[in-house]
C-alpha positions in Angstrom: -2.6 -0.3 -25.3 -1.4 1.5 -28.5 1.2 4.2 -27.9 -1.1 6.9 -29.5 -3.8 6.3 -26.9 -1.8 7.8 -24.1 1.1 10.1 -23.4 3.4 10.8 -20.6 4.9 14.2 -20.0 6.9 14.6 -16.8 4.8 12.7 -16.2 1.2 13.9 -16.4 -1.1 11.5 -18.3 -4.3 12.6 -20.0 -7.0 10.1 -21.0 -9.8 12.0 -22.7 -10.7 14.4 -19.8 -9.0 12.3 -17.1 -5.6 13.4 -15.8 -3.3 11.6 -13.5 0.4 11.6 -12.4 1.8 8.5 -14.1 5.4 9.3 -13.1 8.0 12.0 -12.4 11.5 12.8 -13.6 13.0 15.5 -11.3 16.6 16.4 -10.6 16.9 17.7 -7.1 20.0 19.3 -5.5 22.3 16.7 -4.0 20.3 13.9 -5.6 22.2 10.7 -5.6 19.8 8.1 -6.9 16.3 7.5 -8.4 14.2 4.4 -8.0 10.8 3.8 -9.7 8.7 1.5 -7.7 5.3 0.0 -8.7 3.6 3.1 -7.4 6.2 5.5 -5.9 9.0 7.5 -7.4 11.8 7.6 -4.8 14.6 10.2 -4.9 17.7 9.8 -2.7 19.1 13.1 -1.4 22.6 13.0 -0.1 23.2 10.0 2.3 20.3 10.3 4.6 17.1 11.6 2.9 14.5 10.1 0.7 11.8 12.0 -1.3 9.0 9.7 -2.0 6.4 10.8 -4.5 3.1 8.9 -4.7 2.2 8.6 -8.4 -1.3 7.6 -9.5 0.0 4.3 -10.9 -1.9 1.2 -9.7 -0.6 -2.3 -9.4 -2.3 -5.6 -8.9 -0.8 -9.1 -8.8 2.6 -7.3 -8.8 1.9 -5.9 -12.2 1.6 -2.1 -12.9 -1.6 -1.6 -14.8 -1.4 0.5 -18.0 -3.6 3.4 -16.9 -3.1 5.6 -13.8 -6.0 6.5 -11.4 -6.8 10.2 -10.8 -6.1 11.3 -7.2 -4.9 7.8 -6.1 -1.4 9.0 -5.2 -2.8 11.9 -3.2 -5.1 9.5 -1.3 -2.3 7.1 -0.5 0.1 9.8 0.6 -2.3 11.6 2.8 -3.7 8.5 4.4 -0.1 7.3 5.1 0.8 10.6 6.6 -2.3 10.6 8.8 -1.5 7.0 10.0 2.2 7.5 10.5 1.5 10.4 12.7 -1.2 8.5 14.6 1.1 5.5 15.3 4.4 7.4 16.0 4.0 6.8 19.7 3.8 3.1 19.1 6.6 2.5 16.6 9.2 5.0 15.3 8.9 5.7 11.6 10.9 7.2 8.8 8.7 10.3 8.0 10.0 13.8 8.5 7.5 15.9 6.6 4.7 15.8 3.9 5.3 19.1 2.1 2.9 18.3 -0.7 -0.3 16.1 -1.0 1.7 13.6 -3.1 5.0 13.7 -1.3 6.6 12.4 1.9 10.2 13.1 2.8 12.0 11.1 5.4 15.0 9.2 6.6 16.8 6.8 4.3 16.8 3.3 5.8 18.3 -0.1 4.9 15.1 -2.0 4.2 14.5 -5.5 5.4 13.8 -7.9 2.5 10.5 -9.0 3.8 7.0 -7.5 4.1 5.2 -8.1 7.3 1.7 -9.1 6.4 -0.8 -9.5 9.3 -4.3 -10.8 8.9 -7.3 -10.7 11.3 -9.8 -12.3 8.9 -9.8 -15.1 6.3 -10.0 -12.9 3.3 -8.2 -12.4 -0.1 -5.0 -14.4 -0.6 -5.5 -16.2 2.8 -9.0 -17.3 1.7 -7.9 -18.4 -1.8 -5.2 -20.5 -0.1 -7.7 -22.0 2.3 -10.3 -22.6 -0.4 -7.8 -24.6 -2.3 -7.6 -27.1 0.5 -4.4 -25.9 2.2 -4.5 -25.3 5.9 -0.9 -23.9 6.4 0.0 -20.4 5.3 3.5 -19.1 5.9 4.0 -21.8 8.6 0.8 -20.8 10.4 -1.9 -23.6 10.7 -5.4 -22.4 10.1 -8.4 -24.1 11.9 -10.9 -26.2 10.0 -14.5 -25.0 9.3 -13.9 -21.4 8.4 -15.8 -19.4 5.8 -14.6 -16.5 3.7 -14.3 -13.3 5.7 -14.5 -15.1 9.1 -12.6 -13.5 11.9 -9.5 -15.6 12.8 -9.1 -16.7 16.4 -6.2 -14.2 16.7 -4.3 -12.2 14.1 -1.7 -14.2 12.2 1.5 -12.9 10.6 2.1 -14.2 7.1 5.3 -12.6 5.7 6.3 -12.3 2.1 9.6 -11.9 0.4 10.1 -8.4 -1.0 10.7 -8.8 -4.7 12.2 -5.9 -6.7 10.6 -7.5 -9.8 8.0 -10.1 -10.3 5.9 -11.7 -7.5 6.4 -11.5 -3.8 6.4 -15.0 -2.3 5.0 -16.4 0.9 7.6 -17.3 3.5 7.5 -18.5 7.1 9.2 -17.0 10.1 11.4 -20.1 10.4 12.6 -19.8 6.7 13.3 -16.1 7.1 15.6 -16.7 10.1 17.2 -19.9 8.6 18.0 -18.2 5.3 19.5 -15.3 7.1 17.1 -12.8 5.6 16.5 -11.2 9.0 18.3 -12.0 12.3 16.3 -13.8 15.0 16.4 -10.8 17.3 15.4 -8.3 14.6 12.6 -10.6 13.4 11.2 -10.7 17.0 11.1 -6.9 17.0 9.4 -6.8 13.6 6.7 -9.2 14.8 6.2 -7.1 18.0 6.0 -3.9 16.0 3.6 -5.5 13.5 1.2 -6.6 16.2 1.3 -3.2 18.0 0.6 -1.4 14.7 -2.2 -3.7 13.8 -3.8 -3.2 17.2 -3.5 0.6 16.9 -4.8 0.5 13.3 -7.8 -1.7 14.5 -8.6 0.9 17.2 -8.4 3.8 14.7 -10.6 1.9 12.2 -13.2 1.1 14.8 -13.7 4.7 15.7 -14.6 5.3 12.0 -17.0 2.4 11.9 -14.5 0.1 10.0 -12.8 -3.2 10.6 -9.1 -3.4 9.7 -9.1 -6.8 8.0 -5.5 -7.2 7.0 -2.5 -5.1 6.1 1.2 -5.1 5.5 4.1 -3.2 7.0 7.7 -2.5 5.7 10.6 -1.8 8.0 14.2 -0.8 7.7 17.2 0.1 9.8 18.8 3.5 10.3 21.9 2.7 12.2 20.9 0.3 14.9 17.3 1.5 15.0 14.4 -0.2 13.3 12.0 2.2 11.7 8.6 1.7 10.0 8.9 2.7 6.4 6.7 3.5 3.4 2.9 3.7 3.7 0.6 2.2 6.3 -3.2 1.5 6.5 -3.8 2.7 2.9 -6.1 1.0 0.3 -3.0 -0.4 -1.4 -1.6 -2.0 1.7 -4.7 -2.8 3.7 -8.2 -4.0 3.5 -11.2 -2.7 5.5 -14.8 -3.9 6.1 -17.7 -1.8 7.2 -18.3 -2.8 10.8 -22.1 -2.1 10.6 -23.8 -5.3 9.4 -20.7 -7.4 9.3 -22.1 -10.1 11.6 -25.4 -10.2 9.8 -23.8 -10.5 6.3 -21.4 -13.2 7.6 -24.3 -15.2 9.1 -26.3 -14.9 5.9 -23.3 -15.9 3.7 -23.4 -12.5 2.0 -20.3 -10.6 0.7 -18.9 -8.1 3.0 -18.9 -4.4 2.2 -15.2 -3.6 2.0 -12.9 -0.7 1.3 -9.7 -1.8 -0.4 -8.4 -2.4 -3.9 -9.6 -6.0 -3.7 -12.4 -4.9 -6.1 -9.7 -4.2 -8.7 -8.2 -7.6 -8.2 -11.6 -9.2 -8.5 -12.3 -7.3 -11.7 -9.0 -8.5 -13.2 -9.7 -12.1 -12.2 -13.2 -11.9 -13.8 -11.4 -10.7 -17.0 -8.9 -13.6 -16.9 -5.9 -11.7 -15.5 -3.9 -12.7 -12.5 -0.4 -11.5 -13.5 0.7 -14.6 -15.3 3.0 -14.4 -18.3 0.5 -15.6 -20.8 -2.2 -13.2 -19.7 -3.0 -9.7 -21.0 -4.3 -6.8 -18.8 -7.9 -6.1 -19.8 -8.8 -2.7 -21.3 -9.6 -0.1 -18.6 -12.3 2.4 -19.7 -12.6 6.0 -18.5 -15.7 5.0 -16.6 -13.8 2.2 -14.8 -11.0 4.6 -13.9 -13.5 7.0 -12.5 -15.1 4.2 -10.4 -11.7 3.2 -9.0 -10.9 6.9 -8.2 -14.2 7.3 -6.4 -13.6 4.2 -4.3 -10.1 5.4 -3.3 -11.6 8.8 -2.3 -14.4 7.1 -0.3 -11.8 5.1 1.6 -9.8 8.2 2.4 -12.8 9.9 3.9 -14.0 6.8 5.7 -10.6 6.0 7.2 -9.5 9.5 8.2 -12.9 11.2 8.9 -11.8 14.1 6.7 -13.2 15.5 3.5 -11.0 14.9 0.5 -9.8 18.0 -1.2 -8.9 17.3 -4.8 -5.7 18.9 -6.0 -5.5 20.7 -9.3 -3.5 18.7 -11.8 -2.6 21.7 -13.8 0.9 22.7 -12.7 1.3 19.5 -10.6 5.0 19.1 -11.7 6.0 22.6 -10.6 3.9 22.4 -7.4 5.7 19.1 -6.4 9.1 20.3 -7.4 8.8 23.6 -5.5 7.5 21.8 -2.4 10.6 19.6 -2.3 13.0 22.5 -3.0 11.5 24.5 -0.2 11.9 21.7 2.3 15.5 21.0 1.2 16.4 24.7 1.5 15.0 24.9 5.0 16.7 21.6 5.9 20.1 22.9 4.8 
């Protein structure tokens, strides 16, 4: 994309009439570090706090796409806040407050260098692996005779390494422990928490007429305590099917109605992009951005059962900055 086709101003992007938060550059009191992730801007405050701002950036195949999606960050942050609150009795988490639709503030943790992926259905990466002829994924043996989107006999955990740059890689439980990435006792706790969270997420989804297909969780340590970190059960970290008609569609060999960003990955694949070095991200039109935004908003409303209230992008920088400053002043 040519530089004159888009602009970033701390960091509000405008594409024709579409606005989105493509990034932030704040300087908060007692700020000690700043980290720009694929989607979130993370500010370290003192020794113990993190301010995590969900931008509207979107990534796929571990590549940040060149155009941000209106309201995507708000959707992610508000679903995550909803789900962290709904699972706090199951697993302790890092969240302290969400003072703005795009912001969560919580405890700083030392992250484990793995992402705990759990799958209840043969979909996405698991299906692509299975379709290629392989029957072992992350050390887990898959049964013969399965079709795409079939429910697995029981949920399987398929961890990945947590890459700061480039692609995350599949890894088995045995490799994680043997390589000293996570201790055996901590890993056992991570697996237990992962299964408990997936069970709760499945219950929450079922109440909304949805199936939680697969998801990933990130954990860290604060002292000796393991805490759930980051976002959970959002369209960036999870995949949902509509429960109504699932069995009929599966029996008839039809595609499932799903809520996730898998449709973005599928569009990229159709346009010959899977994040490989020789490939170029296809152009993203305003119409396509609007479609992605609408799908994210649909997922928010389906997952939470709440009506999505679009925030005004004018003055977004000041709104977010003041929300953090108010929290920090009350905290001190």
